[in-house]
C-alpha positions in Angstrom: 101.4 194.2 137.7 99.8 194.3 134.2 96.4 193.4 135.7 96.6 196.4 138.1 97.6 199.0 135.4 96.2 197.8 132.1 95.7 199.8 128.9 92.2 200.7 129.9 93.4 202.3 133.1 96.0 204.3 131.1 93.4 205.5 128.6 91.1 206.3 131.5 93.8 208.5 133.0 94.4 210.3 129.7 90.8 210.5 128.8 89.6 212.3 131.9 88.4 209.6 134.3 88.4 211.1 137.8 91.4 210.6 139.9 89.3 209.3 142.8 87.8 206.6 140.6 91.2 205.6 139.3 92.7 205.4 142.8 89.7 203.3 144.0 90.1 200.9 141.1 93.8 200.5 141.7 93.3 200.1 145.5 90.6 197.4 145.0 92.7 195.5 142.6 95.6 195.5 145.0 93.5 194.4 147.9 92.3 191.4 145.9 95.9 190.4 145.3 97.0 190.9 148.9 94.1 189.7 151.0 96.2 188.2 153.8 98.1 191.4 154.3 94.9 193.4 154.3 93.4 191.1 157.0 96.5 191.5 159.2 96.5 195.3 158.9 92.8 195.5 159.7 93.2 193.1 162.7 96.1 195.2 164.1 94.2 198.5 163.9 91.0 196.9 165.2 92.5 195.6 168.4 94.5 198.8 169.0 91.6 201.2 168.5 89.2 199.1 170.5 91.5 199.0 173.5 92.2 202.7 173.3 88.5 203.5 173.0 87.7 201.3 176.0 90.4 203.0 178.1 89.2 206.5 177.2 85.5 205.8 177.6 85.5 204.2 181.0 85.1 207.5 183.0 82.3 208.8 180.9 80.4 205.5 180.8 80.6 205.1 184.6 79.3 208.7 185.1 76.4 208.0 182.7 75.4 204.8 184.5 75.5 206.6 187.9 73.3 209.5 186.5 70.8 207.0 185.1 70.6 205.1 188.3 70.3 208.3 190.3 67.4 209.5 188.1 65.6 206.2 188.4 65.9 205.9 192.2 65.6 209.6 193.2 69.1 209.6 194.5 69.9 212.2 197.2 72.1 215.2 196.5 73.7 214.8 200.0 73.7 212.0 202.6 74.4 213.2 206.2 75.8 210.4 208.4 76.7 210.3 212.1 78.0 207.4 214.2 77.9 209.4 217.5 75.8 207.6 220.1 74.5 210.8 221.7 70.7 211.5 222.0 71.1 214.8 220.2 72.1 213.3 216.9 68.5 212.5 215.6 67.4 216.1 216.3 70.5 217.6 214.7 69.9 215.5 211.5 66.2 216.4 211.5 67.2 220.1 211.7 69.1 219.8 208.5 65.8 219.0 206.7 64.4 222.3 207.8 67.2 224.4 206.2 66.1 226.7 203.4 68.5 225.0 200.9 66.7 221.7 201.3 63.8 220.8 198.9 63.0 217.3 200.2 64.4 214.7 202.6 64.3 211.1 203.8 65.1 210.0 207.3 66.7 209.9 209.7 67.1 206.1 209.4 69.3 203.5 211.0 72.3 201.8 209.3 73.2 198.7 211.2 76.6 197.0 210.9 76.4 193.2 210.9 77.6 190.0 209.1 75.6 188.2 206.5 75.9 184.5 205.7 74.3 182.6 202.9 73.0 179.1 202.8 76.3 178.1 201.1 78.2 179.5 204.1 79.5 182.5 202.2 80.0 185.4 204.7 80.4 189.1 204.2 80.1 192.3 206.1 76.7 194.0 205.5 75.1 197.3 206.3 71.3 197.1 206.9 69.2 200.2 206.1 66.0 200.5 208.0 63.4 201.9 205.5 59.7 202.4 205.5 57.5 200.0 203.5 56.3 202.8 201.3 58.9 204.8 199.4 59.5 208.5 200.2 60.3 211.4 198.0 64.1 210.9 198.2 66.2 207.7 197.9 63.6 205.3 196.5 65.5 202.1 195.7 64.4 200.5 192.4 63.3 196.9 192.8 64.7 194.9 189.9 63.4 191.5 191.1 60.8 190.4 193.7 59.2 193.0 196.0 60.1 195.8 198.4 60.7 195.2 202.1 58.1 193.7 204.4 58.2 192.6 208.0 60.4 189.6 208.5 62.1 189.8 205.1 65.1 191.6 203.5 66.0 193.1 200.2 69.5 192.8 198.9 71.4 195.4 196.7 71.8 193.9 193.3 75.6 194.1 193.1 75.9 192.5 196.5 73.3 189.8 195.6 75.2 189.0 192.4 78.5 188.6 194.3 76.8 186.3 196.9 75.0 184.3 194.2 71.7 185.0 196.1 68.3 185.6 194.6 64.7 186.1 195.5 63.4 183.1 197.6 66.8 182.3 199.2 67.4 182.7 202.9 70.3 184.6 204.5 71.4 184.9 208.1 72.2 188.3 209.4 73.7 188.6 212.9 72.4 185.1 213.7 68.8 185.7 212.5 67.4 184.1 209.3 65.6 186.2 206.8 64.1 185.4 203.4 65.3 187.4 200.4 62.1 189.1 199.2 63.6 191.3 196.6 66.7 192.7 194.7 67.1 196.4 194.3 69.5 199.2 193.2 70.2 202.6 194.7 72.3 205.7 194.0 72.5 206.7 197.7 75.6 204.6 198.2 78.6 203.7 196.1 78.7 200.5 194.0 79.3 197.2 195.8 81.4 196.8 197.9 81.3 200.5 199.0 77.8 200.5 200.7 79.0 201.2 204.2 80.1 204.8 203.5 81.4 205.2 207.0 82.1 202.7 209.8 80.8 202.6 213.3 81.7 205.9 215.0 82.3 207.6 211.7 85.7 206.1 211.1 87.2 204.0 208.3 85.1 201.0 207.1 85.7 197.6 205.7 84.2 196.5 202.3 80.5 195.8 202.8 77.3 194.9 201.0 73.9 196.5 201.4 70.6 195.1 202.6 67.3 196.8 203.4 64.8 195.9 206.2 61.7 197.6 207.7 62.5 200.1 210.3 61.1 197.9 213.0 63.2 194.9 211.9 66.4 197.0 211.7 65.8 198.3 215.2 65.2 194.8 216.5 68.3 193.5 214.7 70.5 196.2 216.3 69.1 195.6 219.8 69.4 191.8 219.6 73.2 191.8 219.5 73.9 195.3 220.5 75.3 196.0 217.0 76.9 199.3 216.0 74.4 201.8 214.5 74.9 204.9 212.3 72.1 207.4 211.7 71.6 208.9 208.2 69.6 211.5 206.5 69.0 211.8 202.7 68.7 215.4 201.4 67.6 216.9 198.1 68.9 220.5 197.6 67.2 223.2 195.6 70.5 223.7 193.8 72.1 220.2 193.3 75.4 221.9 192.3 75.7 223.6 195.7 76.4 220.4 197.7 79.9 221.3 198.8 78.8 224.7 200.1 75.9 223.1 202.0 78.2 220.5 203.6 80.8 223.1 204.5 78.2 225.4 206.1 76.9 222.6 208.4 80.0 220.7 209.5 80.0 222.2 212.9 76.5 221.4 214.2 77.1 219.9 217.7 77.8 216.4 216.5 80.3 214.6 214.3 78.5 214.5 210.9 80.0 213.2 207.6 78.5 214.5 204.4 78.6 212.5 201.2 77.7 214.4 198.1 76.4 212.9 194.8 79.6 214.1 193.2 81.6 212.1 195.8 79.6 209.0 195.1 80.1 209.3 191.3 83.8 209.7 191.9 83.9 206.6 194.2 82.2 204.6 191.5 85.4 205.0 189.5 87.6 203.7 192.3 87.0 200.1 191.2 88.4 201.1 187.8 91.5 202.8 189.2 93.9 200.2 187.6 91.7 199.3 184.7 92.1 202.6 182.8 96.0 202.5 182.8 95.9 198.8 181.7 93.7 199.7 178.7 95.4 203.0 177.8 99.0 201.6 178.1 97.9 198.4 176.4 96.5 200.5 173.5 99.8 202.2 173.0 101.7 199.0 173.1 99.2 197.5 170.6 99.6 200.5 168.4 103.4 200.2 168.3 103.0 196.5 167.4 100.6 197.4 164.7 103.0 200.0 163.3 105.8 197.3 163.5 103.8 194.6 161.7 102.3 196.9 159.0 105.8 198.5 158.5 107.2 195.0 157.8 104.4 194.3 155.3 105.0 197.6 153.6 108.8 197.1 153.5 108.3 193.7 152.0 106.4 195.2 149.1 108.8 198.1 148.6 110.2 196.8 145.3 106.7 196.1 144.0 105.5 199.5 145.1 108.5 201.2 143.4 107.8 199.4 140.2 104.1 200.4 140.5 105.1 204.0 141.0 107.3 203.8 137.9 104.4 202.5 135.8 102.2 205.3 137.0 104.9 207.9 136.2 105.3 206.3 132.7 101.6 207.0 131.9 101.7 210.6 133.2 100.5 210.3 136.8 101.5 213.2 139.0 103.5 212.7 142.3 100.4 213.5 144.3 98.3 210.9 142.5 101.0 208.3 142.9 101.3 209.1 146.6 97.5 208.8 146.9 97.5 205.4 145.2 100.3 204.0 147.4 98.8 205.4 150.7 95.1 205.0 150.0 95.1 201.2 150.4 96.7 201.3 153.9 94.6 204.3 154.9 91.3 202.6 153.8 92.2 199.4 155.7 93.2 201.4 158.8 89.9 203.3 158.8 88.0 200.1 158.4 89.9 198.6 161.3 89.1 201.7 163.3 85.3 201.4 162.6 85.5 197.7 163.7 87.4 198.6 166.8 84.9 201.3 167.8 82.1 198.9 167.3 83.8 196.3 169.4 84.4 198.9 172.1 80.7 199.8 172.0 79.7 196.2 172.6 82.2 195.4 175.4 82.3 198.7 177.4 79.2 198.0 179.6 80.9 194.9 181.1 84.2 196.6 181.6 82.9 200.0 182.8 80.5 198.4 185.3 82.0 195.1 186.8 79.3 195.1 189.5 75.6 195.0 189.0 75.0 198.0 191.2 74.0 200.4 188.4 71.4 200.4 185.7 71.0 202.1 182.4 72.5 201.9 178.9 76.2 202.5 178.4 76.7 205.0 175.7 79.3 204.4 173.0 82.6 206.1 172.7 82.3 209.9 172.7 83.4 212.4 170.0 86.9 212.9 171.7 87.4 209.1 171.8 86.4 208.7 168.1 88.8 211.5 167.1 91.6 209.9 169.1 90.9 206.5 167.5 90.9 208.1 164.0 94.3 209.8 164.7 95.7 206.5 165.9 94.4 204.6 162.8 95.8 207.3 160.4 99.1 207.3 162.3 99.5 203.6 161.9 98.8 203.8 158.2 101.0 206.8 157.5 104.0 205.8 159.8 104.0 202.3 158.3 104.0 203.3 154.6 105.6 206.7 154.6 109.2 205.5 154.0 108.4 203.0 151.2 106.1 205.7 149.5 108.8 208.4 149.6 111.4 205.9 148.3 109.0 205.0 145.4 108.4 208.7 144.6 112.1 209.5 144.6 113.1 206.7 142.3 113.5 207.6 138.7 111.0 206.1 136.2 113.6 204.1 134.3 115.3 202.9 137.5 111.9 201.9 139.0 110.9 199.9 135.9 114.3 198.2 135.4 114.6 197.2 139.1 118.4 197.0 139.1 120.3 194.6 141.3 122.3 196.3 144.0 125.8 194.9 144.3 126.6 194.0 147.9 129.5 195.7 149.7 132.5 193.5 150.2 134.0 193.4 153.7 137.0 190.9 153.6 137.5 190.8 157.4 133.8 190.1 158.1 133.8 187.5 155.3 136.8 185.7 156.8 135.2 185.8 160.3 131.8 184.6 159.0 133.5 181.6 157.3 134.1 180.1 160.7 130.3 180.1 161.6 127.9 177.2 160.9 125.9 177.6 157.7 122.5 178.4 159.4 124.0 181.0 161.7 126.0 182.5 158.8 122.8 182.8 156.7 120.9 184.3 159.6 123.6 186.9 160.3 123.7 187.8 156.6 119.9 188.3 156.4 119.9 190.3 159.7 122.8 192.5 158.6 121.2 193.4 155.3 118.0 194.5 157.0 119.0 196.4 160.2 115.7 198.4 160.3 113.6 195.2 160.3 115.9 193.7 163.0 115.0 196.7 165.2 111.3 196.2 164.5 111.6 192.5 165.4 113.4 193.3 168.6 110.8 195.9 169.6 108.0 193.4 168.8 109.6 190.8 171.1 110.3 193.5 173.8 106.6 194.5 173.8 105.5 190.9 174.2 107.9 190.5 177.2 106.6 193.7 178.7 103.1 192.2 178.6 104.2 188.9 180.1 106.1 190.7 182.9 103.0 192.6 183.7 100.9 189.4 183.8 103.5 187.7 186.0 103.6 190.6 188.4 99.9 190.7 188.8 99.8 187.0 189.3 102.1 187.1 192.4 100.1 189.8 194.2 98.3 188.5 197.3 94.6 188.4 196.6 92.5 190.2 199.2 88.8 189.2 199.6 86.0 191.3 201.0 86.1 189.9 204.5 86.5 191.5 208.0 90.2 190.8 207.9 90.6 191.2 204.1 90.6 187.4 203.5 86.9 186.7 203.2 85.1 184.2 201.0 84.0 186.9 198.5 86.7 187.7 195.9 87.9 191.3 195.5 86.0 192.5 192.4 88.6 195.1 191.5 91.3 192.5 191.7 89.4 190.0 189.6 88.4 192.6 187.1 91.9 193.9 186.7 93.4 190.4 186.3 90.9 189.5 183.6 91.6 192.8 181.8 95.3 192.3 182.0 94.9 188.8 180.6 92.8 190.0 177.7 95.3 192.8 176.8 98.2 190.4 177.1 96.5 187.9 174.8 95.9 190.7 172.2 99.5 191.7 172.4 100.7 188.1 172.0 98.3 187.7 169.0 99.7 190.7 167.2 103.3 189.6 168.1 102.6 186.2 166.7 101.2 187.8 163.5 104.3 190.1 163.3 106.7 187.2 163.8 105.2 185.1 161.0 105.1 188.3 158.8 108.7 189.0 159.4 109.8 185.5 158.6 107.7 185.2 155.5 108.6 188.7 154.2 112.3 187.9 154.8 112.0 184.6 153.0 110.3 186.2 150.0 112.9 189.0 149.8 115.8 186.6 150.0 114.6 184.0 147.6 117.5 184.5 145.2 120.1 184.5 148.0 118.7 181.3 149.5 118.5 179.7 146.0 122.1 180.5 145.4 123.0 179.1 148.8 121.2 175.9 147.8 123.2 175.6 144.6 126.4 176.0 146.7 125.4 173.0 148.8 123.2 174.3 151.6 120.4 171.9 152.5 116.7 173.0 152.9 117.1 172.4 156.6 120.0 174.8 156.8 118.0 177.4 154.8 115.1 177.1 157.1 117.3 177.3 160.2 119.0 180.4 158.7 115.6 182.1 158.3 114.7 181.3 161.8 118.0 182.6 163.1 117.3 185.9 161.3 114.4 186.4 163.6 116.0 184.9 166.7 119.0 187.2 166.6 117.1 190.4 167.1 114.5 188.7 169.4 117.2 187.9 172.0 118.2 191.5 172.8 114.5 192.5 172.6 113.5 189.8 175.1 116.3 190.9 177.5 115.4 194.5 177.2 111.7 193.8 177.7 112.2 192.7 181.3 113.5 196.0 182.7 111.1 198.0 180.5 108.2 196.0 181.9 109.4 196.4 185.5 109.9 200.1 185.0 106.5 200.6 183.4 104.7 198.7 186.2 106.5 200.7 188.8 104.5 203.8 187.6 101.2 202.2 188.5 102.0 199.6 191.3 100.7 200.0 194.8 103.2 200.8 197.6 102.7 197.3 199.1 103.0 195.5 195.8 105.0 192.2 195.8 107.9 191.9 193.4 107.9 188.7 191.4 111.1 186.5 191.6 113.7 187.5 189.0 113.8 184.0 187.5 110.1 184.3 186.7 110.7 187.6 184.9 113.5 186.3 182.8 111.6 183.0 182.4 109.0 185.1 180.5 111.8 186.4 178.3 113.0 182.8 177.6 109.4 181.8 176.7 109.2 184.7 174.2 112.4 183.6 172.5 111.3 179.9 172.4 107.9 181.0 171.0 109.7 183.0 168.3 111.7 179.9 167.3 108.6 177.8 167.1 106.6 180.4 165.1 109.4 180.9 162.5 109.9 177.2 161.9 106.8 176.5 159.7 107.1 179.6 157.3 110.8 179.1 157.1 110.5 175.5 156.2 107.8 176.2 153.6 110.0 178.9 152.0 113.1 176.7 152.0 111.3 173.9 150.1 110.6 176.1 147.1 112.4 174.6 144.0 115.7 176.3 143.2 115.1 176.3 139.4 111.7 178.0 139.8 113.2 180.7 142.0 116.2 181.5 139.8 114.0 181.4 136.6 111.6 183.9 138.2 114.5 186.2 139.2 116.0 186.0 135.7 112.7 187.1 134.0 
């Protein structure tokens, strides 16, 4: 402690050195002495703020990608579709282009419903749009690879092509006919893959489909060859893009069954693939935040005696309570803000892949917005303050003489409990003693274990759900992108939760060992072996971990019930409680090494240090 508050610091305080400079010097000195603790705090806040920033940014990033794609491809404000087979449909759609509200149009054009098969025998439903070889004023797909449609060839939508693993130069079979892939393109006239169909034959519900383009002649010939279902479509640009709903409402009754898809509807549909992703990230962020508070709180509690003595030294040289509080809180606050900056940077790097799991959109994904940065800052500050507030208040309330002398607190004697504990094995007796003397930390350890089990329950529940592919019967060869995306996201969040829980468990064990050095040394002098001491330290973590693991199962099931689909499959009960058993066994394994290292410390060295 003398290195942190030396005579030069004292004279600086008396001689007028600015309070901010003094606080900075003391904080930097303390960080150098506690580098591992600083790294753990920064890691905890980084993963928590990154996850929260990702969850809060998804909607805005998806909207931004749609707007950029729409601008690059002259996306229509309204798409009018009709699956009615009547001869009046083309003239009704053409009449829409003559309305005063319409500034430009494209079509009518055919949408043919078929099945596409790749050379690797991967099959998928596909809708084929019959387009002109020269782009019009509205709905101009942007070619990202190869060339635009030509007679005898087809262009695949980029998200669809990525899922198929197809590229320019490959051949695909559509409704029994083979076509070369001459290009890859993107469009904002349909939703992201696999929502290209918009409506099904006859205007009803539709299966998941990919998108391909052909010339008008080729699309007409394709439909005629197999008598395939056809929908007619018209792309419209309005003079007032915000008046799409009013336009659609005014033209719904026009002599044919017409479906209107506005640009607002398509932007909203882009978010459908992320319907489960946002809760995973937001709920995961809160669980990570609670784990961060738990771990940092344990670190702060472990340094309570040191911080109290430090506050006493500052009081002795004339520091005010405000300056002392600033010194004690500044270190954790600075590390939390540094973790927040790292978390926001990490979110900025990973948000494009998470917000756009398909390749159907183009553009740059903007970083977290102002509201997200504010929320992340509040989270980081809350972690720092909640973790250190109690030790700081205790240090401020302790009298200077008491803080400097660090008196030993005499334990309370309970004869009945003492007689009962005498019947227990030595390791369990030591573990109960350590747990009973630190009930607050036992609660934190139980919550850390419960949080881990909640994550494991969520992972198990997602694993047992029946995967549904993008096929005609829901079991096609192409995987369900939303399902795959959500599973990967859940796995990533679970791994982050487990990482923090592991760090917390090691921190709890090591902090308990450091605080109970004298007690363990005395136990050694009374005949306890190093193995019994190590087992006692492990038991001190296992005892609160057991109720935490049991409580984590119903908490996880209840949390998942808020977001689960109505047809979700419940995992077997023994799988759920198996996750709890795994968490307890992992706790036992993680506490073994730090407990053994602490137990091997020489008794004479420990007692000599306590005496001085």
